[in-house]
N, C-alpha and C positions, 0 to 999 in steps of 0.2 A: 607528485605522486611518493608517498610515504610506503608502500607495501603494504599496507594493514591486514588486507586479506589477497595476500601474494599464495597462491597453492588453491583457495578455497573456491568451492562452486554456488552458486546466488542463481535461484530461480528468482523473477520476476516478474508476477501475472500484472498485466493492465499497462507493457512494458513498452508498451510501442510509441506513448509518445508524450508530455506531459509532465506529470513527475514521476510517472513510471522512470519515463527515461530515461529522463534527468538524473532519477536512480540507478540505473544500470549504467550509461554512463560512465559515474560514479564510483562503481565501484569497479566497473573495468580499468578505470585510471586508478585504481586501489590494490590491480594484480587479479582480483578472481574473471574467474570462466564465468561469464553469463550467460545465461537462457533465459529468453525471453519472450512470454506466452502471452497472446491476444488473437482475439476474434479476426485482427486485419492489423495488415504491415508488418507481423511479427518479424519473418524474414528480413523486412528492409531494414528494423530496428537493428536488428543483430550485426548484420551485413556493417557496420558505423562501429562497432565493436574488435577489437582483436579476439578471438578465438569465440566470437558470439554465435550462438544459438539460437535459432527460433522456430517456434514451437504455436500453430494455428489452433487456438483452444478457444472454449466457451466454459470458462469455469466457476460457473454454475450445473456445469454438468457433470454426474460422477464419471463417466467412459472417457472424456478429453479429460478429467484432470489424470486420471490411470494413465490417459496414454501420455501426457505432458511429465509425467513422470516418469513412464517406461522410455520415452526420450531421451530425458534426463541422463538416465540411467546408463544406455547403450552412446551415450555420448562423451560422459567423463567418469561413469561407475560408484560418484557419489552426490551426498548433496550437504552440504555445508549451513548455507542461510537459504528460507525461502520469504517472499517478500510480496505479502500480501496486500498489493495496488489496488488489484480492478474492480471499479467500481461504478456507477452509474449516480451522476450529477448535473453537468451544466445541462443536457437534453429535459429534465424536469421543470416544468412550469410551474409556477410559485404559485400558489392560491391557496384558499381555506379549506381546513380537514377536509370538510364535509364533501368538495366538492375533488377531491383524488379519490380517480377510478381501482377499484378492488385490482384487480389486473396488475395498474402501475404500482399501487404495496408490495404484491406480491414477488412481481419482479423484480423491485427494488430487495427488497428481503432478500431475494435469490442471489441478486447478483452481488451486491454490498455484506452480506451476513454468511449465507451458506455455502459460496464461492469458501472463503476464510475454512472453516468445517470444515470441506471436503478438501482442501489442498492440505491444512493440517493433517489428516485423517491419513493423508499418500503418504507424503513426506517422513514423520514421524518414524515409523517403523523402519528406513531407514537410518534416519541420524543415531536411533537409538542404537543401531548393530552398529555404530561408529563411535559410539560413545559421546555424544551432547552433538549440538548445532544452537542454528539462532533464529527465531523465527520473530516478523516483523512489520507488523499491519497499521496499515492505514486507517486513520481513522479523522478528529474533524475536530474543530474548534467549536463548532456549532453546537452540541449538546450540553456544552460547556455554558451556553451565552443563551440558552434556549432560543434560538432563531425563529421563528415566524412563519409561517408557510410554506413551507417544506416537510412536512410533521414525519412523513414516510422517511425523507433523506437523513432528517435529526436522529429519528428515534434506533433507523441502522448503524447508526457510526457511536451514537449512544451504546450499542447492545455491544460493539467492535470494543469498545473499553473493559465493558463487564466478559468477554468473549477472553480478552489479552489476561487478567487478573484471574482468572480461573484456572485458565488451560496450564498457567503460570506456576499455578499451587502441584497441578499436576502431573507439570514434564519436570518439576526442578531436580528429581530425586535420578532422572536420568540426565541430567547433566544440557536440557534442551529452557533455553532460555529465551519468555517471551514477553515483550513490548512491543511499546504503542507508539508511533508518532500522529500530532492532532495536528494539521496544517492549517493557518484560516484561508480568507479567500483569498485564488494564486491566480494569478494571470497565463493561464496555460492555454494553447490552443486551440482546444477544446472551450474552453470559455469564452474566449477571444471570438470563436463561432457565432455566440449566442450576446451581441448587442444588449439586448434587450434585461439578461443578468447581469451586466457591465452595467449599465443604466440604473439599475436598482440596489447592487452590491459597491460598489468599487471607493465609489465617496466618501460612503458612510464607514465601508471596512478603514479605509486610510486616515479617517482623521480619528477611527475609536482606538488608532497605535501610535504606542511610547514613539514606534519608530515610523515617523509616517513619510509611507514607502509603499507603490507599489512590490505585493510579493509575488516574486515568482517562481518556479518552479526547484530550481537553482538552491534556493534558501530551506529545503528539506532532506538537500543532501547526507548534509553534517551528520543530521542524526541517525537519519538510517545507517550509515556509516557506523558510527560510533555504537550502537545496538549491536551494531552487525560483528564488529574487532574485540580485539583483547582490551581496549580501553572500558568493555562494559562488564567482563569474564565476574564481578559482585550484584548485577543490577538485573531483576527481573518484576513482572509484573506493573511495571509502570509505565506511565502515559507522559510525553514530551511535549510539549504543544507549542508549537511554532508560528507564532502569528505575528511578530513586532511586539508584542507585549500589548496587544488588547486585550487578553485576559491572562490574567496570573494565577499559575497553577500549581 
């Protein structure tokens, strides 16, 4: 631990498992006080962290997001970092785009994109009042590679890259830096609960990488901490692809 986030307060959405949980743990190790927001097991994940706070919330709900911010402010009185990690992926069936139900498309957009809009809109006034802050959005390597049969997911993750760039332009004058991390196919517990996903994507992903091994959640943590800490003070609007060299961005 180097204490790069000492004294900072960070909210990690979707922080009870997978990449979100790894980021929450990594930020706590760097000295941050972490608020874990998730639909399930938020309290359990937070209890594993020093000074962790769990908030049960659906981040696609405006009311839940407002409560998440209110509970964070009640606990710590400030918000320095927002990690927008919550999203739908492993539970989605791979299928031709014509077969994607409209309601499933809308749900993916709500959870993967609308949630980021709501969370940013809720925390930015706090960050402005403090003179700055960091927003880290979790996208995916899929829009850069044009992965088929998950059109709603890939579209939502491409939107996050555009969202990051446009919001960075709006918030730069406020000292709020907005960046994006785009992981490759990651062997999280959510993915491992769906053997059909592993069968379709694991071997082809590893074979396409320069570093030919499974990607794990901990591989993403360093980039999230970099974008949240002092080493990225002059970096905004950027997307870092973390996929073992499958795609060069």
